[in-house]
C-alpha positions, 0 to 999 in steps of 0.5 A: 406471497410470490414464490421466486426460483432463482435461475441456474446461473445465480445459484452457485455462490448463494448461501441461505439467508436469514429471516428478516421481519418487515411489513411487506414480505416476499419469499425467495426459494433458493436451491442451496445444494444438489447432492446425489440427485436430491435438491435441498431448498431454503425459503427466506423472507426478503425485504422489498426495495423500499425497506432499509434501501436494500435491493430485494433482487435475488442473489443479494449476499445479505439480508437487512438483519445482517446488514444491520449487524455488520460493523460499518464506518462511523462516517463516509469520510472515515472510509475515504481517509482510510483508503487514502491513508493506506495508498498514500505511503512512504513510496509516494515520497521516496520512490515516485519522484526519483522514478519520474526524474530518472525516466524522462521527467514529465515524459514519464507521466505519459505511461504512468497516467496511461497505466492508471487509466487502463489497469490501476483504476479498474483494479481499484474499482474491482476490489472496492466493489467485490468487498462492498457487495460480499461484505467479507474480508480478503479470504472469506470474500472468495465464497463467490468462487471457492476454488480461488480461496487461495487468493485470500490466503495469499494476500494475507501472507503477503500483507503479513511479511510486508508488515515484517519490514514496514513496521521496522521502517516506522521504528526507524523514523520514530528513533530519528524523531526522538534523536532530532529533539536536540539543539544540534542534530546528531548527524550535523558533524563528525566526532561522535561515538559512532563515527569512523576515523574516515568521516568527512565534513560535508563542507569539504565535499565538492565536485572536485573531491568526488571526481573519482566517479562516486556520486554524493548520494553513494558516498558513505563517509558523511556524518548523516550516512554514518549516523544512519549505518553506524549510529542507528543500524550498527551495520559495521558490527555485522559481516553480512546476512549470515551474521545478524548479530544481537538486536539493538535495544533502542530499536526494539523499544521503538518497534514495541511502541509502534506495535502498541500504537497499531494495537490501540488504533485497531482495538475497537475496529473500524470505529477506532481506526477510522478516527486515527486516519483523521491525523495520519492521512491528513498530516502528510499533506500539511507537512509536504506543503510546509516543506515545499514552501521552505524548499523553494526559498533555498538557493538551487531549488529551481534547478532541482524542480527543473530537473524533476520536470524536464521532458525527455521523450527519447526515454519512452523508447526504453521498455524499462521506463514503461515497466517502471511506470506500470509497477509504480502505478500498481504498487502505489494504489495498493491493489492486491493486499486485501486492504481495499476489499476489507475496507469496502466490506464496512461500507453501506450496501448502497455506497457509490464505490465507483465514485470513491475508486476514481476519487481516491486513486486520483488523490493518490497519484496526484500526491506522488507528483506533488511530493516530487516538488518538495523532494527535488527542491531540496535535492536542488539545494544540496547540489548547489551547496556541494557544487555537484549535478542533480544526478549526483544527489538524486536517490530513492529509498532509505538513502533519501529519507534517512541520509540525504534529506536529513543532511539537507535539513540539518544545514537550515536554520531552525533545523531541529524544527524541520527535522521533527516535522519531516520525521512526523510526516514519515511516521504518519505516512507509515502508520496508516499504511501499517494500520491497514495491513494489520487490519488484514492479519491482526491475529498474527500481529504478535507473530509479526512482532516476534519476527521483527524483533528477532531479525529486522532490528538486529545489527545486520537487520538491514540485510533482511529488510532489503531482502523483503523489500526487494522480493516480499511484495514484488512478483508475489503480489502481481501473481495474486492480483492476476489470479484475483482478476481472472477469478472475478472476470472469467470464473465468477463472471464479468456479467454477474459481477456487473449485476452485483454492482447494479444491485448496490448502486443502481447502474451497471459498469460501462463497457470500458470497465468490463473490458478492462476487468476481463482483458486489459487488466490481466494482460497488463499484469502479465506484461509487468511480470519481472521474469528475473524475480518470478521464481523467487518472490512468487514462491510463497504466493503459489503456496498460499494459492495451493493451500486455498485450492486444497481447502476449497476441494475439501469443502466441495468434497 
């Protein structure tokens, strides 16, 4: 037997290992504690490189026995679809196409791809490798550097209150889906119980009618706009965020249905959630393709697509365009929510997470670009129909998916079918992302439901949702990932992290990745920090970090 003593720089984060019965054995002597001048050691039987395909190099976080006990994905495709399903969410459809159009069209792809390569992919790769090597979730992974344990608490808090409003948006989509199951869509005409006396037939709206400077997208008296604000939300019954009113029982039922769906998607862990994504992660691509084929056959569709792709290099002189590109690439990939770390922890130890990071991040960005064709072909049709410019109908967020797009669908032959297809796509886009977030904080799911029921589904719940959407996962998530990148690269060490990756995959990350982790990515995160929101939205993140820092000090003590 060989007695092997680890170098000092490998000892700080290594825990005692359990014995593992194998034919050929080595003994690894590990220094586990140094207190008051007395050193305590633990000897462990380790497998050789040929055993179970697991490296015997010192410092590996798990023995073969632990690796076998750890739950893993049923198939590799389960993991890939789960990551893609989480990253490809509603923002790919309702935010990226508008940002691309507004910020120079094709020229916007220059900063977008640049930030993908120098920051998005490196951070994505870092989180997958961190989770796969340590085989821990977002909070417990920080045993590698206990003083940064607060990062784990931070991402859990953020995932929790993002779930507050994300599930509500899914509930709205479910309500729209049920409302679409009629021979005539309810937002096609005025004259319904929820319509105001000022409701205007869309056929009367044209460029001359809107000549007072109001864009069609901002006009709130169309049947589609009134169905959303008065029929679904009952916003007219609330005077503001100080007057939320009573919960809407229809939305409550939809929200309960969503939560039950999330529960049954998670109740057997990754074994069940890994099967759900076969539908939720692939369905949006099928629907987007079908909507694109239908959209390009509409009059005015080519005008919309040309507006989407027009190239205006002068826009690149505006710093806001670069900030929009950096922010979008970061949030689109989903780094910082702890989901990538958690998902990767269920991988086999020798899985090639480098290839997975390149593949899934590329698929996500291509999806964003592709969705713009399906969106702007329909926006071009809307502009043609009402005799207005593309910029008058172009919008983002809830206004796009709950007002403008449904209104366009309602004018098509077979509108019921197209509405059902569209809202099924929104449901599947939301569900797999929500499943991923719930996987981080599933013990708090009941609390999330209670808060959602009491706030976001009330008559004035849109004010709460807007508040959370603007500030919940804004600067706070940037702050969390910045500290995460610093913790891994500067405190745990890029060299040590690279050695961990070598133990898993047999090769070290190249110089490019190490430079990005240590210098480029942290600088990128500092650069996109929106200073006007930092003091508000980072508050909970700071408190989460403080909580973990204090806990770590107690543990050390």
